C-alpha positions in Angstrom: 21.1 -9.1 -1.7 18.6 -8.1 0.9 20.0 -6.9 4.2 18.7 -6.9 7.8 18.9 -4.0 10.2 19.3 -5.4 13.7 18.6 -2.0 15.3 15.1 -1.9 13.9 14.5 -5.6 13.3 13.5 -4.8 9.7 14.6 -6.5 6.5 15.4 -3.8 3.9 13.1 -5.5 1.4 9.9 -5.0 3.4 6.7 -3.3 2.5 3.9 -2.5 5.0 0.3 -1.9 3.9 -2.3 -0.5 6.3 -6.0 -0.5 5.7 -9.0 0.8 7.7 -12.7 1.6 7.1 -14.4 4.6 8.7 -18.2 4.8 9.0 -20.5 7.8 9.2 -22.4 8.3 12.5 -25.3 6.0 13.1 -27.8 8.8 12.6 -26.6 9.4 9.0 -28.4 7.0 6.7 -27.1 8.4 3.3 -23.4 8.7 3.6 -21.2 5.7 2.6 -18.3 4.3 4.6 -14.8 5.3 3.5 -11.7 3.0 3.2 -8.2 4.4 3.7 -5.0 2.6 2.6 -1.3 3.4 3.1 1.8 1.7 1.7 5.4 2.2 2.5 7.6 3.6 -0.2 11.1 3.4 1.3 13.3 0.8 3.0 13.1 2.4 6.4 9.3 2.1 6.4 9.0 5.8 7.3 7.4 7.3 4.1 4.0 6.3 3.0 1.7 6.9 0.0 -2.0 6.9 0.7 -5.4 6.5 -1.1 -9.0 6.5 -0.1 -12.1 4.9 -1.6 -15.8 5.1 -1.0 -17.4 1.9 0.2 -20.3 1.3 -2.1 -22.8 -1.4 -1.4 -24.7 -0.2 1.7 -24.3 1.4 5.1 -21.4 0.5 7.4 -19.7 -1.9 5.0 -16.6 -3.4 6.6 -15.5 -5.5 3.6 -13.2 -3.4 1.4 -15.2 -3.5 -1.9 -12.5 -2.6 -4.4 -9.3 -3.8 -2.5 -7.6 -5.0 -5.6 -7.7 -1.7 -7.4 -6.9 0.3 -4.2 -3.7 -1.8 -3.7 -2.8 -1.7 -7.4 -2.9 2.1 -7.3 -0.6 2.2 -4.3 1.9 -0.3 -5.7 2.0 1.8 -9.0 2.8 4.9 -6.9 5.5 3.0 -5.0 7.0 2.0 -8.3 7.0 5.6 -9.5 8.4 7.0 -6.3 11.2 4.4 -6.2 12.4 5.4 -9.6 10.4 3.2 -12.0 12.2 1.2 -14.7 12.4 1.9 -18.4 11.4 -1.0 -20.6 14.7 -0.9 -22.5 16.9 -0.6 -19.4 19.5 -3.5 -19.4 19.3 -3.5 -15.6 15.5 -3.8 -15.6 15.3 -7.2 -13.8 17.7 -6.2 -11.1 15.9 -2.9 -10.5 12.5 -4.5 -10.4 13.7 -6.9 -7.8 15.0 -4.0 -5.7 11.6 -2.2 -6.0 9.4 -5.2 -5.3 9.8 -6.3 -1.6 10.6 -9.7 -0.4 8.3 -9.3 2.7 4.8 -7.7 2.7 2.9 -7.1 5.9 -0.8 -6.1 5.8 -2.4 -4.5 8.8 -6.2 -4.1 9.0 
């Protein structure tokens, strides 16, 4: 069962994803933009895993071009950090439910 912490206002089955794109200075015509992403890996939302990706497709691209792969990499790391689940584990379904959050917030 998922619990709620009234002191923080956070459900313990919450994951936060943060995304941002950084651009080179206007005078630089050859460098690509870079996307950064973070994802929480604990119930208190205080520990994050991070990844970056080059934004191919032109200068100053705001749209995150490979968002699906970027988020998939972060979710796989969350899965590993939170203990993973062996395929033959009899408690596999319960453990997967504990690892996968009920609430996901994405900030851009």
